[in-house]
VOBA-1610 file (N, C-alpha, C; in pm, whole numbers, padded with zeros to 5 digits, always signed):
BEGIN
Met-06565-07520+02518Met-06564-07652+02570Met-06523-07733+02453Gln-06557-07722+02342Gln-06522-07812+02225Gln-06374-07826+02203Asp-06308-07694+02216Asp-06158-07692+02205Asp-06082-07762+02310Asn-06138-07746+02429Asn-06083-07817+02553Asn-06098-07975+02515Tyr-06211-08021+02479Tyr-06237-08145+02463Tyr-06140-08208+02344Ser-06124-08134+02227Ser-06048-08168+02131Ser-05896-08184+02175Met-05849-08102+02256Met-05724-08094+02318Met-05688-08215+02391Val-05789-08252+02496Val-05779-08359+02570Val-05762-08496+02495Ile-05869-08511+02411Ile-05879-08646+02348Ile-05751-08659+02260Thr-05704-08554+02193Thr-05577-08561+02093Thr-05458-08576+02196Thr-05450-08524+02312Thr-05341-08548+02398Thr-05338-08700+02445Arg-05458-08728+02483Arg-05464-08897+02536Arg-05427-08996+02416Glu-05459-08958+02302Glu-05437-09054+02190Glu-05301-09048+02154Thr-05224-08927+02182Thr-05082-08957+02139Thr-05018-09050+02239Leu-05069-09098+02344Leu-05009-09176+02439Leu-05021-09325+02372Gln-05101-09332+02271Gln-05114-09477+02214Gln-05048-09487+02103Ile-04949-09568+02099Ile-04858-09572+01949Ile-04937-09649+01846Leu-05018-09749+01874Leu-05063-09831+01764Leu-05206-09774+01722His-05283-09688+01805His-05409-09661+01744His-05446-09515+01821Thr-05360-09409+01778Thr-05396-09286+01822Thr-05506-09196+01711Ala-05572-09112+01749Ala-05673-09051+01657Ala-05691-08904+01682Gln-05731-08822+01594Gln-05743-08694+01629Gln-05906-08673+01642Ala-05944-08604+01747Ala-06087-08584+01768Ala-06133-08468+01667Asn-06262-08463+01652Asn-06330-08363+01563Asn-06444-08277+01636Ser-06485-08182+01591Ser-06576-08091+01651Ser-06703-08156+01653Ser-06738-08222+01550Ser-06882-08294+01543Ser-06898-08397+01661Ala-06791-08483+01688Ala-06792-08576+01789Ala-06797-08508+01927Ala-06737-08389+01936Ala-06739-08324+02062Ala-06862-08268+02087Ser-06945-08220+01984Ser-07068-08149+02012Ser-07185-08256+02066His-07144-08396+02049His-07245-08490+02101His-07187-08567+02223Ser-07078-08505+02307Ser-07020-08562+02406Ser-07027-08485+02521Ser-07012-08563+02641Ser-07000-08482+02753Ser-06857-08438+02786Leu-06847-08361+02899Leu-06709-08319+02929Leu-06614-08431+02956Pro-06516-08416+02878Pro-06408-08544+02904Pro-06341-08531+03031Cys-06304-08658+03068Cys-06208-08672+03189Cys-06068-08613+03158Pro-06018-08553+03258Pro-05870-08504+03250Pro-05774-08613+03215Leu-05671-08573+03125Leu-05572-08685+03089Leu-05483-08717+03214Thr-05474-08870+03232Thr-05384-08907+03331Thr-05264-08969+03274Ser-05152-08900+03304Ser-05010-08957+03259Ser-04918-08898+03359Ser-04780-08970+03349Ser-04696-08940+03433Ser-04553-08904+03357Asn-04482-08811+03388Asn-04359-08773+03317Asn-04259-08890+03331Tyr-04256-08997+03426Tyr-04165-09084+03424Tyr-04173-09185+03309Gln-04288-09176+03249Gln-04308-09265+03119Gln-04192-09218+03024Phe-04166-09096+03001Phe-04069-09045+02892Phe-03944-09101+02938Ala-03905-09143+03034Ala-03781-09195+03071Ala-03780-09337+03086Leu-03884-09405+03147Leu-03892-09546+03165Leu-03916-09624+03029Ile-04001-09571+02965Ile-04042-09651+02825Ile-03934-09656+02722Pro-03860-09540+02694Pro-03746-09562+02612Pro-03647-09644+02668Ala-03615-09644+02797Ala-03521-09745+02845Ala-03554-09878+02828Phe-03690-09908+02858Phe-03740-10066+02826Phe-03743-10096+02679Phe-03760-09993+02576Phe-03755-10020+02454Phe-03617-10057+02417Ser-03516-09981+02484Ser-03379-10008+02432Ser-03336-10160+02475Val-03385-10195+02595Val-03348-10332+02656Val-03404-10440+02554Val-03548-10414+02519Val-03604-10512+02424Val-03542-10510+02294Phe-03501-10396+02233Phe-03437-10398+02115Phe-03295-10482+02124Ala-03223-10447+02222Ala-03091-10507+02237Ala-03115-10685+02246Leu-03208-10725+02343Leu-03214-10853+02356Leu-03287-10926+02234Gly-03383-10854+02171Gly-03453-10920+02069Gly-03361-10915+01946Leu-03286-10811+01937Leu-03192-10824+01801Leu-03110-10943+01815Val-03040-10968+01934Val-02940-11068+01940Val-03020-11202+01910Gly-03136-11231+02001Gly-03199-11365+02007Gly-03245-11390+01856Asn-03338-11302+01799Asn-03372-11326+01674Asn-03273-11347+01568Ser-03155-11275+01581Ser-03048-11283+01483Ser-02984-11432+01488Val-02967-11465+01623Val-02920-11608+01639Val-03016-11714+01579Val-03131-11683+01597Val-03239-11781+01540Val-03225-11777+01386Val-03222-11677+01327Val-03214-11659+01183Val-03077-11741+01125Val-02969-11713+01188Val-02835-11762+01167Val-02844-11923+01166Val-02898-11964+01295Val-02914-12114+01306Val-02993-12180+01203Leu-03113-12116+01170Leu-03202-12171+01075Leu-03150-12161+00932Cys-03086-12064+00916Cys-03023-12065+00759Cys-02907-12137+00747His-02852-12206+00845His-02731-12288+00843His-02767-12413+00747Arg-02669-12447+00662Arg-02708-12561+00581Arg-02734-12694+00669Ser-02694-12700+00780Ser-02701-12832+00860Ser-02858-12831+00925Ser-02922-12712+00923Ser-03056-12709+00977Ser-03165-12767+00875Pro-03240-12856+00904Pro-03340-12909+00800Pro-03444-12814+00788Lys-03492-12801+00646Lys-03594-12707+00617Lys-03728-12774+00648Thr-03764-12781+00763Thr-03894-12853+00816Thr-04012-12737+00811Val-04137-12794+00841Val-04243-12684+00832Val-04219-12595+00960Ala-04199-12672+01069Ala-04175-12589+01197Ala-04073-12484+01195Asn-03962-12517+01133Asn-03830-12431+01111Asn-03885-12302+01020Ile-03959-12331+00920Ile-04003-12229+00824Ile-04089-12130+00898Tyr-04179-12166+00993Tyr-04273-12074+01057Tyr-04177-12011+01170Ile-04084-12076+01236Ile-04000-12013+01330Ile-03919-11907+01256Phe-03871-11939+01155Phe-03788-11829+01071Phe-03877-11722+01039Asn-03989-11718+00990Asn-04073-11602+00957Asn-04094-11531+01071Leu-04135-11614+01178Leu-04186-11534+01307Leu-04045-11443+01353Ala-03932-11503+01343Ala-03815-11427+01386Ala-03794-11308+01290Met-03826-11310+01162Met-03811-11207+01067Met-03918-11093+01097Ala-04031-11145+01135Ala-04139-11050+01174Ala-04096-10983+01311Asp-04027-11036+01392Asp-03989-10980+01503Asp-03869-10872+01478Leu-03777-10921+01391Leu-03672-10829+01374Leu-03726-10700+01288Leu-03831-10707+01207Leu-03888-10592+01147Leu-03956-10500+01244Cys-04010-10546+01350Cys-04058-10480+01459Cys-03958-10410+01551Leu-03852-10486+01566Leu-03736-10433+01649Leu-03669-10334+01584Ala-03663-10339+01445Ala-03600-10207+01366Ala-03665-10088+01386Thr-03791-10073+01436Thr-03863-09945+01457Thr-03860-09900+01602Leu-03807-09978+01685Leu-03808-09956+01820Leu-03710-09818+01861Pro-03607-09805+01796Pro-03527-09689+01823Pro-03606-09555+01785Phe-03681-09563+01681Phe-03769-09440+01647Phe-03876-09420+01745Trp-03933-09522+01815Trp-04037-09499+01906Trp-03982-09463+02045Ala-03869-09514+02067Ala-03788-09475+02197Ala-03769-09335+02194Thr-03712-09296+02063Thr-03695-09140+02059Thr-03825-09060+02060Tyr-03918-09115+02007Tyr-04069-09044+02018Tyr-04104-09014+02157Tyr-04091-09120+02242Tyr-04119-09099+02378Tyr-04032-09020+02445Ala-03891-09026+02430Ala-03799-08941+02500Ala-03824-08803+02465Gln-03868-08756+02346Gln-03898-08637+02291Gln-04038-08589+02344Gly-04095-08654+02438Gly-04229-08621+02474Gly-04333-08615+02366Tyr-04353-08724+02306Tyr-04429-08744+02182Tyr-04411-08652+02066Asn-04277-08620+02044Asn-04251-08524+01925Asn-04186-08627+01834Trp-04254-08637+01702Trp-04205-08723+01601Trp-04111-08628+01510Ile-03977-08663+01494Ile-03895-08576+01443Ile-03840-08640+01297Phe-03898-08755+01262Phe-03844-08830+01139Phe-03921-08817+01005Gly-04013-08744+01032Gly-04104-08721+00903Gly-04233-08804+00895Ser-04326-08758+00782Ser-04444-08809+00767Ser-04427-08946+00719Leu-04334-08981+00611Leu-04331-09115+00567Leu-04281-09217+00667Met-04183-09180+00755Met-04147-09287+00852Met-04242-09306+00952Cys-04313-09200+00971Cys-04435-09221+01075Cys-04540-09336+01019Lys-04575-09324+00894Lys-04650-09415+00836Lys-04578-09559+00824Ile-04456-09557+00792Ile-04390-09684+00788Ile-04370-09750+00909Ser-04316-09676+01001Ser-04288-09730+01149Ser-04434-09782+01208Ser-04535-09712+01185Ser-04660-09755+01256Ser-04714-09876+01184Ser-04697-09894+01063Ser-04736-09992+00968Ser-04670-10129+01005Val-04526-10104+01021Val-04458-10220+01062Val-04491-10288+01186Leu-04506-10199+01282Leu-04558-10247+01406Leu-04700-10310+01412Cys-04795-10268+01335Cys-04915-10329+01298Cys-04895-10466+01220Leu-04805-10461+01123Leu-04771-10579+01056Leu-04713-10678+01137Asn-04617-10638+01243Asn-04555-10739+01312Asn-04666-10806+01417Met-04778-10717+01452Met-04862-10776+01557Met-04944-10891+01491Phe-04990-10854+01368Phe-05069-10955+01292Phe-04979-11077+01260Ala-04873-11062+01194Ala-04781-11154+01144Ala-04739-11262+01256Ser-04689-11188+01366Ser-04649-11288+01474Ser-04765-11365+01530Ile-04881-11316+01543Ile-04975-11398+01604Ile-05030-11498+01493Phe-05030-11467+01375Phe-05063-11561+01265Phe-04969-11677+01258Phe-04830-11653+01265Phe-04733-11755+01258Phe-04740-11831+01386Ile-04760-11775+01491Ile-04777-11853+01621Ile-04901-11950+01603Thr-05001-11913+01547Thr-05119-11987+01518Thr-05089-12103+01432Cys-05025-12074+01311Cys-04974-12179+01229Cys-04876-12289+01295Met-04792-12236+01374Met-04703-12329+01445Met-04795-12427+01552Ser-04897-12355+01615Ser-04971-12428+01705Ser-05049-12548+01622Val-05119-12485+01512Val-05176-12600+01431Val-05079-12701+01378Asp-04973-12676+01330Asp-04863-12765+01282Asp-04818-12866+01402Arg-04804-12814+01530Arg-04765-12891+01616Arg-04891-12990+01666Tyr-04998-12956+01652Tyr-05123-13035+01677Tyr-05124-13151+01579His-05093-13124+01456His-05102-13215+01343His-04993-13333+01364Ala-04877-13266+01413Ala-04754-13357+01421Ala-04766-13453+01558Ile-04838-13416+01648Ile-04857-13495+01771Ile-04980-13576+01768Val-05082-13515+01731Val-05211-13579+01741Val-05239-13681+01623His-05198-13633+01498His-05209-13713+01368His-05075-13718+01305Pro-04981-13808+01355Pro-04860-13809+01320Pro-04836-13870+01182Ile-04925-13962+01152Ile-04924-14020+01011Ile-04978-13918+00912Arg-05086-13873+00931Arg-05136-13766+00846Arg-05031-13657+00818Ser-04981-13607+00926Ser-04876-13497+00918Ser-04755-13509+00826Gln-04730-13636+00801Gln-04621-13669+00698Gln-04648-13612+00567Arg-04778-13590+00541Arg-04802-13521+00393Arg-04750-13396+00392Arg-04725-13328+00518Arg-04679-13181+00500Arg-04550-13164+00434Thr-04537-13063+00353Thr-04414-13028+00281Thr-04371-12905+00309Pro-04242-12872+00317Pro-04177-12740+00314Pro-04250-12640+00206His-04282-12699+00084His-04337-12610-00015His-04468-12536+00035Gln-04559-12636+00109Gln-04664-12586+00146Gln-04673-12467+00268Ala-04554-12511+00337Ala-04532-12402+00453Ala-04491-12265+00396Tyr-04412-12294+00283Tyr-04366-12148+00213Tyr-04491-12083+00164Phe-04576-12151+00107Phe-04713-12085+00066Phe-04784-12033+00171Ile-04799-12114+00275Ile-04882-12051+00397Ile-04817-11945+00446Ala-04681-11930+00470Ala-04615-11818+00502Ala-04647-11696+00429Leu-04627-11709+00278Leu-04668-11610+00195Leu-04808-11548+00209Val-04902-11642+00237Val-05055-11608+00254Val-05051-11521+00381Val-04993-11572+00506Val-04988-11497+00613Val-04940-11351+00609Trp-04821-11336+00539Trp-04755-11206+00515Trp-04864-11120+00442Gly-04928-11183+00332Gly-05038-11095+00261Gly-05142-11056+00352Leu-05204-11140+00449Leu-05301-11118+00527Leu-05269-10986+00627Ala-05135-11011+00685Ala-05095-10912+00783Ala-05080-10785+00707Cys-05038-10780+00581Cys-05022-10644+00511Cys-05144-10583+00482Leu-05257-10666+00444Leu-05384-10623+00431Leu-05447-10555+00541Ser-05423-10620+00671Ser-05469-10578+00795Ser-05406-10453+00836Ser-05285-10428+00768Ser-05213-10303+00827Ser-05229-10191+00746Leu-05310-10202+00625Leu-05341-10107+00528Leu-05411-09977+00585Pro-05506-09987+00690Pro-05565-09878+00757Pro-05460-09792+00821Thr-05383-09865+00884Thr-05273-09780+00960Thr-05186-09704+00867Phe-05139-09760+00765Phe-05046-09697+00663Phe-05114-09580+00598Tyr-05261-09604+00579Tyr-05344-09486+00513Tyr-05359-09363+00596Phe-05400-09398+00727Phe-05449-09292+00798Phe-05332-09223+00904Arg-05239-09306+00924Arg-05130-09246+01006Arg-05050-09139+00939Asp-05023-09036+01030Asp-04964-08918+00965Asp-04918-08829+01092Thr-04844-08732+01065Thr-04782-08640+01166Thr-04885-08517+01181His-04901-08485+01306His-04985-08372+01315His-04956-08289+01441Tyr-04949-08149+01417Tyr-04887-08066+01510Tyr-05001-08041+01636Ile-04970-08050+01755Ile-05052-08035+01870Ile-05010-07914+01932Ser-05084-07807+01932Ser-05017-07680+01973Ser-05022-07674+02132Ser-05116-07762+02197Ser-05122-07759+02335Ser-04986-07813+02397Met-04937-07910+02328Met-04812-07967+02370Met-04662-07933+02303Glu-04712-07848+02190Glu-04594-07783+02108Glu-04501-07907+02054Val-04576-08011+01998Val-04506-08124+01936Val-04583-08158+01809Lys-04507-08236+01717Lys-04555-08287+01611Lys-04577-08437+01640Ala-04699-08478+01660Ala-04721-08625+01714Ala-04748-08711+01583Cys-04715-08835+01584Cys-04746-08939+01487Cys-04860-09002+01530Ile-04990-08964+01464Ile-05116-09015+01519Ile-05209-09066+01391Met-05313-09132+01424Met-05410-09158+01321Met-05504-09059+01294Ala-05499-09015+01188Ala-05589-08886+01147Ala-05725-08945+01073Phe-05809-09004+01148Phe-05922-09051+01086Phe-06015-08932+01013Pro-06096-08961+00930Pro-06192-08856+00883Pro-06283-08803+00976Pro-06302-08673+00986Pro-06385-08617+01105Pro-06518-08655+01094Glu-06568-08683+00981Glu-06714-08726+00977Glu-06745-08872+01016Ser-06636-08948+01036Ser-06647-09084+01068Ser-06553-09117+01162Tyr-06500-09034+01247Tyr-06392-09043+01345Tyr-06418-09175+01432Ala-06528-09174+01504Ala-06582-09264+01597Ala-06587-09406+01536Glu-06634-09426+01420Glu-06655-09539+01354Glu-06519-09596+01314Trp-06419-09509+01276Trp-06290-09561+01226Trp-06218-09620+01348Ser-06224-09530+01456Ser-06154-09552+01581Ser-06185-09687+01640Val-06314-09712+01674Val-06377-09819+01722Val-06332-09944+01634Gly-06369-09914+01504Gly-06345-10028+01405Gly-06217-10097+01407Thr-06109-09992+01392Thr-05972-10064+01397Thr-05947-10116+01530Ala-05991-10074+01646Ala-05969-10132+01766Ala-06032-10275+01775Phe-06142-10289+01730Phe-06214-10422+01732Phe-06135-10509+01627Leu-06101-10473+01523Leu-06022-10535+01425Leu-05895-10604+01494Lys-05825-10518+01569Lys-05701-10574+01640Lys-05746-10664+01736Asn-05852-10645+01800Asn-05875-10745+01906Asn-05928-10869+01855Ala-06022-10879+01743Ala-06091-10998+01696Ala-05969-11074+01616Leu-05926-11001+01500Leu-05841-11083+01414Leu-05701-11094+01478Gly-05646-10995+01550Gly-05518-11003+01615Gly-05504-11072+01744Phe-05603-11117+01805Phe-05597-11174+01951Phe-05699-11291+01967Phe-05814-11251+01975Phe-05906-11357+02023Phe-05943-11473+01929Met-05953-11449+01796Met-05968-11570+01719Met-05840-11644+01707Pro-05718-11592+01705Pro-05589-11683+01712Pro-05589-11737+01839Leu-05629-11662+01938Leu-05611-11721+02080Leu-05710-11844+02091Thr-05835-11851+02024Thr-05919-11956+02028Thr-05862-12081+01956Val-05807-12046+01844Val-05725-12170+01772Val-05610-12235+01856Ile-05531-12136+01916Ile-05420-12190+01978Ile-05455-12259+02114Thr-05552-12219+02174Thr-05602-12284+02296Thr-05656-12408+02276Thr-05742-12432+02153Thr-05788-12552+02122Thr-05689-12651+02083Cys-05599-12618+01999Cys-05493-12697+01971Cys-05422-12762+02075Tyr-05376-12664+02181Tyr-05303-12726+02286Tyr-05377-12814+02385Val-05516-12782+02401Val-05599-12871+02492Val-05619-12995+02435Cys-05617-13012+02290Cys-05629-13136+02243Cys-05486-13221+02236Ile-05376-13126+02223Ile-05244-13209+02228Ile-05224-13252+02381Arg-05276-13187+02475Arg-05256-13225+02608Arg-05332-13356+02648Arg-05472-13357+02596Arg-05553-13474+02613Arg-05479-13593+02541His-05428-13568+02424His-05372-13683+02343His-05246-13738+02411Leu-05157-13642+02474Leu-05046-13689+02528Leu-05058-13762+02670Ile-05171-13715+02744Ile-05223-13802+02864Ile-05269-13938+02833Lys-05344-13950+02736Lys-05406-14070+02689Lys-05294-14168+02627Ala-05222-14118+02553Ala-05121-14198+02479Ala-05032-14289+02559Gln-05043-14424+02521Gln-04972-14510+02607Gln-04825-14502+02593Glu-04766-14465+02463Glu-04649-14464+02449Glu-04568-14355+02540Phe-04655-14246+02544Phe-04601-14131+02628Phe-04603-14168+02779Gly-04716-14261+02814Gly-04705-14293+02949Gly-04580-14379+03001Lys-04516-14434+02899Lys-04403-14507+02941Lys-04271-14415+02926Asn-04293-14299+02871Asn-04175-14214+02872Asn-04217-14077+02944Lys-04225-14071+03053Lys-04282-13950+03134Lys-04211-13833+03101Gln-04077-13845+03093Gln-03988-13726+03081Gln-04012-13661+02961Lys-04034-13736+02850Lys-04058-13680+02714Lys-04202-13612+02720Arg-04297-13680+02799Arg-04423-13628+02791Arg-04428-13498+02880Asp-04353-13477+02976Asp-04340-13366+03061Asp-04295-13252+02988Lys-04183-13302+02909Lys-04121-13186+02830Lys-04207-13118+02729Val-04287-13206+02658Val-04382-13152+02543Val-04485-13070+02620Leu-04532-13120+02727Leu-04641-13052+02814Leu-04588-12910+02864Lys-04460-12916+02916Lys-04395-12796+02962Lys-04387-12679+02835Leu-04346-12731+02718Leu-04334-12639+02607Leu-04476-12593+02574Val-04586-12683+02579Val-04722-12621+02539Val-04755-12524+02658Ala-04720-12541+02767Ala-04763-12420+02873Ala-04691-12307+02859Ala-04561-12315+02814Ala-04476-12188+02798Ala-04540-12106+02679Val-04572-12185+02562Val-04627-12103+02457Val-04750-12042+02501Val-04842-12101+02556Val-04991-12033+02585Val-04953-11912+02689Val-04869-11946+02798Val-04860-11840+02895Val-04787-11709+02834Ala-04686-11742+02752Ala-04603-11635+02696Ala-04693-11550+02605Phe-04779-11612+02519Phe-04880-11573+02445Phe-04977-11464+02517Leu-05019-11520+02628Leu-05124-11445+02706Leu-05055-11333+02779Ile-04939-11337+02846Ile-04880-11241+02929Ile-04845-11127+02836Cys-04791-11144+02716Cys-04749-11047+02637Cys-04870-10964+02568Trp-04965-11028+02524Trp-05059-10965+02441Trp-05201-10941+02509Leu-05224-11010+02608Leu-05349-11000+02659Leu-05377-10850+02742Pro-05268-10794+02797Pro-05294-10669+02858Pro-05331-10566+02752Phe-05252-10562+02640Phe-05258-10462+02534Phe-05397-10472+02485His-05438-10600+02437His-05579-10615+02385His-05692-10575+02478Val-05689-10612+02590Val-05797-10569+02703Val-05798-10420+02706Leu-05679-10361+02711Leu-05684-10213+02725Leu-05739-10145+02590Thr-05701-10207+02480Thr-05745-10166+02356Thr-05915-10166+02360Phe-05948-10273+02385Phe-06103-10298+02401Phe-06167-10195+02494Leu-06115-10166+02607Leu-06161-10076+02702Leu-06157-09940+02663Asp-06048-09908+02586Asp-06028-09760+02535Asp-06136-09742+02421Ala-06159-09854+02342Ala-06278-09852+02244Ala-06399-09804+02301Leu-06422-09863+02415Leu-06555-09854+02493Leu-06573-09711+02548Ala-06440-09657+02594Ala-06450-09532+02617Ala-06478-09429+02533His-06424-09462+02402His-06453-09382+02280His-06599-09371+02249Met-06675-09473+02272Met-06799-09489+02259Met-06896-09434+02369Asn-06828-09380+02463Asn-06894-09331+02574Asn-06961-09441+02656Val-06929-09559+02631Val-06985-09670+02715Val-06914-09672+02843Ile-06802-09623+02855Ile-06720-09595+02977Ile-06714-09464+02989Asp-06772-09402+03100Asp-06761-09255+03113Asp-06703-09222+03255Asp-06664-09321+03342Asp-06615-09290+03459Asp-06466-09253+03450Cys-06427-09131+03512Cys-06294-09079+03499Cys-06187-09159+03576Asp-06233-09221+03680Asp-06121-09323+03731Asp-06089-09429+03651Val-06168-09484+03577Val-06143-09604+03488Val-06070-09550+03363Thr-06104-09440+03311Thr-06028-09379+03194Thr-05890-09336+03233Gly-05875-09280+03369Gly-05756-09258+03402Gly-05654-09386+03417Ile-05711-09495+03463Ile-05639-09619+03477Ile-05583-09676+03316Ile-05693-09658+03223Ile-05646-09698+03096Ile-05551-09610+03034Asp-05561-09470+03057Asp-05449-09378+03007Asp-05321-09423+03067Thr-05317-09472+03191Thr-05179-09491+03245Thr-05128-09619+03220Ala-05214-09724+03211Ala-05171-09860+03178Ala-05143-09880+03022Leu-05211-09812+02932Leu-05185-09857+02800Leu-05049-09847+02746Pro-04971-09749+02754Pro-04837-09749+02724Pro-04760-09875+02782Phe-04775-09912+02896Phe-04717-10036+02953Phe-04775-10150+02888Gly-04888-10159+02842Gly-04940-10278+02774Gly-04886-10288+02635Ile-04858-10161+02584Ile-04790-10188+02436Ile-04633-10215+02467Cys-04573-10200+02584Cys-04434-10238+02597Cys-04450-10389+02627Met-04545-10432+02698Met-04557-10583+02696Met-04554-10647+02553Ala-04641-10582+02482Ala-04646-10642+02346Ala-04535-10654+02273Phe-04450-10543+02279Phe-04321-10537+02220Phe-04234-10644+02277Ala-04232-10663+02401Ala-04158-10766+02477Ala-04156-10903+02419Asn-04286-10927+02347Asn-04299-11058+02282Asn-04185-11087+02178Ser-04139-10967+02113Ser-04026-10982+02010Ser-03918-11050+02058Cys-03881-11029+02188Cys-03742-11077+02250Cys-03786-11219+02322Ile-03912-11242+02355Ile-03940-11353+02427Ile-03965-11469+02334Asn-04002-11437+02212Asn-04030-11547+02116Asn-03911-11648+02084Pro-03775-11591+02065Pro-03666-11684+02060Pro-03651-11781+02162Leu-03680-11724+02285Leu-03663-11802+02402Leu-03768-11921+02403Val-03885-11901+02382Val-03996-11987+02402Val-04009-12089+02281Tyr-04000-12033+02163Tyr-04010-12125+02049Tyr-03873-12199+02019Cys-03767-12148+02045Cys-03649-12202+01996Cys-03545-12269+02109Phe-03530-12187+02205Phe-03450-12233+02315Phe-03510-12330+02407Ile-03648-12348+02419Ile-03692-12445+02492Ile-03723-12563+02413Gly-03771-12547+02270Gly-03810-12666+02187Gly-03721-12690+02087Asn-03764-12774+01991Asn-03702-12816+01867Asn-03532-12836+01877Gln-03495-12866+01987Gln-03353-12900+02004Gln-03269-12800+01953Phe-03326-12665+01974Phe-03244-12560+01931Phe-03113-12529+02006Gln-03107-12568+02133Gln-02982-12559+02216Gln-02871-12648+02152Glu-02930-12770+02107Glu-02830-12868+02061Glu-02778-12828+01921Lys-02850-12755+01837Lys-02831-12691+01706Lys-02720-12582+01726Leu-02754-12500+01813Leu-02668-12390+01865Leu-02543-12423+01900His-02545-12518+01996His-02424-12556+02049His-02324-12631+01936Arg-02378-12717+01856Arg-02302-12780+01741Arg-02260-12676+01639Leu-02338-12583+01606Leu-02282-12472+01524Leu-02175-12391+01584Phe-02191-12345+01724Phe-02084-12292+01796Phe-01961-12380+01800Lys-01961-12491+01836Lys-01843-12594+01846Lys-01785-12598+01704Arg-01858-12614+01604Arg-01812-12635+01458Arg-01729-12496+01411Arg-01787-12378+01467Arg-01727-12257+01428Arg-01592-12254+01510Val-01594-12264+01645Val-01466-12267+01705Val-01373-12362+01662Phe-01424-12491+01625Phe-01327-12606+01603Phe-01270-12558+01454Tyr-01352-12479+01370Tyr-01302-12458+01234Tyr-01193-12347+01244Gln-01216-12247+01345Gln-01125-12140+01364Gln-00997-12202+01426Phe-00999-12288+01522Phe-00895-12352+01584Phe-00810-12426+01501Asn-00877-12503+01399Asn-00801-12591+01296Asn-00739-12490+01193Ser-00814-12388+01141Ser-00742-12294+01068Ser-00621-12234+01116Gln-00634-12190+01245Gln-00519-12127+01327Gln-00395-12244+01314Arg-00435-12350+01352Arg-00321-12469+01369Arg-00269-12503+01238Glu-00371-12510+01128Glu-00310-12538+01000Glu-00219-12421+00952Ser-00259-12289+00983Ser-00168-12180+00943Ser-00047-12175+01015Ser-00045-12204+01150Ser+00058-12235+01233Ser+00160-12333+01174Ser+00108-12452+01124Ser+00177-12576+01073Ser+00240-12521+00949Leu+00170-12457+00879Leu+00230-12421+00736Leu+00347-12325+00753Arg+00344-12233+00851Arg+00440-12144+00871Arg+00556-12208+00938Lys+00536-12307+01020Lys+00651-12396+01073Lys+00712-12487+00974Gly+00614-12536+00878Gly+00682-12625+00783Gly+00757-12539+00693Ser+00711-12418+00669Ser+00789-12327+00561Ser+00919-12294+00632Cys+00922-12261+00751Cys+01027-12232+00827Cys+01129-12355+00822Phe+01075-12463+00853Phe+01150-12584+00850Phe+01219-12616+00714Arg+01150-12611+00596Arg+01192-12629+00480Arg+01300-12532+00449Asp+01281-12406+00487Asp+01380-12296+00457Asp+01508-12319+00528Thr+01498-12378+00660Thr+01620-12413+00738Thr+01688-12534+00679Glu+01607-12621+00644Glu+01671-12736+00554Glu+01739-12688+00449Thr+01691-12601+00358Thr+01745-12567+00250Thr+01877-12493+00276Ala+01880-12411+00386Ala+01991-12331+00425Ala+02099-12432+00467Val+02073-12521+00547Val+02167-12617+00588Val+02217-12697+00485Gly+02147-12744+00398Gly+02192-12817+00281Gly+02269-12749+00184Arg+02266-12596+00187Arg+02354-12518+00100Arg+02489-12503+00176Glu+02474-12505+00294Glu+02613-12499+00376Glu+02680-12631+00362Arg+02608-12738+00352Arg+02675-12864+00349Arg+02724-12928+00214Glu+02671-12841+00109Glu+02696-12882-00028Glu+02855-12880-00064Pro+02934-12785-00018Pro+03086-12800-00054Pro+03148-12915+00017Glu+03105-12949+00134Glu+03163-13052+00221Glu+03122-13184+00129Ser+03031-13199+00064Ser+02984-13317-00006Ser+03074-13330-00138Trp+03116-13223-00171Trp+03190-13216-00302Trp+03333-13257-00275Leu+03379-13257-00147Leu+03516-13298-00118Leu+03557-13447-00147
//
């Protein structure tokens, strides 16, 4: 019975990209008979296809964001610095999606080696923390800019760069357990070499539950509390402010952006973190109903997909809706097209001028004898 339990738990855990774990015999000896694994083969085709779409859209969207923000005409504001770092975090995450798409398409068989298993997993965890931290920084910055406009003028790009450095440092520290424990492990029942979290056998349950709660608390619920508080205060301020009452269109635009930020954040990350929390309860045997664990097993991969989708939604929400990003992109595009058009016209004019001068020279040479007469 212990062998069967270990096989089922390990198989179930390979379905979870961000926090899989290898079961051990000591944990099995204190557990009841596990529920059978609930999974479907269509995941092996559907999830890689979804990852491919997210990779293509996210790569284009975030690359455009980086190009626009790096252009010399774009001001180096605090908000733009946070948006740039958010786009870079999303690009890092997107760079690993081809590996995970192959992993699913191969039936959870990792073919890229142990080091890439560690790096790819750590980058995903790094993106999760960095993205949410930068979204929180943007929310706080927007709160100060709208609710305390005079005080917010003290903000400087240098302070934003320092905060961004701190955010990257915190995200790296939060990702260290993933880099340390993640490794490849051969699963004989599936005949695959899976990329899993190999926690110590003597403290498997503690590490598994602890990392799950770390993702929930530090990676979602605490930032969500800050974000929600900021936007509730912003909404109250905009409704009470007399200047916005005279400009309903401007107020509605800001409120619409606020709503889009919160909704996108919840839609992308709430399913993953709720399922992560429920899965941790299942590991603690708090949830022992086989129907519930079956739903968790089936839904968790798609919750991960929703979290990945945030990497291609971020450019739309934070840039294309707000901060006059469309105008900047339009001006940059017009400038590029205008420059190419002028270059071609100047090149054509130079060629025509050269031909005209050559013709004049030839005509002049033909007329020279006549002028001598």
